[in-house]
C-alpha positions in Angstrom: 14.7 -6.8 -12.1 12.1 -4.7 -10.4 12.3 -4.5 -6.6 9.6 -3.1 -4.4 10.5 -2.2 -0.8 7.6 -1.4 1.6 8.3 0.3 4.9 6.6 2.3 7.6 4.6 -0.4 9.4 4.6 -1.0 13.1 2.5 -1.4 16.2 -0.1 1.3 16.7 -3.1 1.7 19.0 -6.7 1.8 17.7 -7.4 5.3 16.4 -3.7 5.9 15.6 -2.0 6.6 12.3 0.8 5.3 10.1 2.3 6.3 6.8 3.5 3.5 4.6 6.1 3.9 1.8 6.8 1.8 -1.2 10.0 2.5 -3.1 10.6 0.9 -6.5 13.9 0.2 -8.2 14.7 -1.3 -11.5 11.7 0.4 -13.2 10.0 3.7 -13.2 6.6 4.2 -11.6 5.8 7.0 -14.0 3.0 6.2 -16.3 1.9 3.2 -14.3 -1.1 2.7 -12.0 -0.1 1.5 -8.6 -1.9 -0.2 -5.7 -1.6 -1.1 -2.1 -2.8 -4.5 -1.0 -2.9 -6.3 2.4 -3.0 -9.8 3.5 -3.7 -11.7 6.8 -2.7 -15.3 7.4 -5.0 -17.8 5.7 -6.7 -15.1 3.5 -6.2 -13.9 0.0 -4.4 -10.7 -0.7 -7.0 -7.8 -0.6 -6.9 -4.7 -2.7 -6.9 -1.6 -0.5 -6.3 1.4 -2.7 -5.2 2.3 -6.2 -3.8 5.4 -7.9 -3.4 6.2 -11.6 -0.4 8.1 -13.0 -2.7 11.1 -13.2 -3.5 10.8 -9.5 -7.0 9.4 -9.7 -7.6 7.2 -6.6 -10.0 4.5 -5.5 -10.4 2.7 -2.2 -11.9 -0.4 -0.7 -15.1 0.3 1.2 -13.4 -0.8 4.4 -10.8 2.0 4.3 -12.5 4.8 2.4 -12.4 8.0 4.3 -9.5 6.8 6.5 -6.7 5.9 4.1 -5.1 8.1 1.4 -2.9 6.8 -1.4 -0.5 9.2 -3.0 2.6 9.0 -5.2 5.8 10.9 -5.9 7.1 9.9 -9.3 10.3 11.9 -8.9 11.1 9.7 -5.9 9.7 6.5 -7.5 7.6 6.0 -4.4 4.0 5.4 -3.5 2.6 6.2 -0.1 -0.4 5.1 2.0 -1.5 7.4 4.8 -3.6 5.4 7.3 -5.6 7.2 9.9 -8.2 6.1 12.4 -6.7 2.6 12.4 -8.8 -0.3 13.6 -7.7 -3.8 14.8 -9.2 -5.2 11.5 -6.6 -3.2 9.6 -3.9 -5.5 11.0 -2.2 -7.2 8.1 1.0 -7.2 6.0 0.8 -4.4 3.4 2.2 -4.7 -0.1 2.4 -2.4 -3.1 2.5 -3.3 -6.7 1.6 -2.1 -10.2 -1.7 -2.6 -11.9 -1.0 -4.0 -15.4 -2.4 -6.4 -17.9 1.0 -8.1 -17.8 0.4 -8.9 -14.1 2.2 -7.7 -11.0 5.9 -7.3 -10.5 7.7 -9.6 -8.1 6.2 -9.0 -4.7 8.2 -7.3 -2.0 8.5 -8.4 1.6 5.7 -6.2 2.7 5.4 -4.2 5.9 3.6 -5.5 9.0 0.9 -3.3 10.5 -0.5 -4.3 13.8 -3.3 -2.3 15.4 -3.8 -3.3 19.0 -4.1 -1.8 22.5 
């Protein structure tokens, strides 16, 4: 059973920064494309950033230039560095694989709140 554990969220002022981590157990991230998503109440989960096993990245227009996704396969962990945070970045953030077989079971996510 794969388990994803997201961490690093919190309350930050506009313009601040946070680094999220996603640790996987039960399966290796090596060879897999991974992604960060976010969700706010009443809205569908939104794709924020992706990274291939080779390190190729892509970003939603709303975060490009501010967020950076990275990975450490040796630690079985994916990261999301978030800079210049805005109130509209407030959401619960999740990570998961990108695969034709569909996502692994979702973790509990980590809450990010951007507010003064």
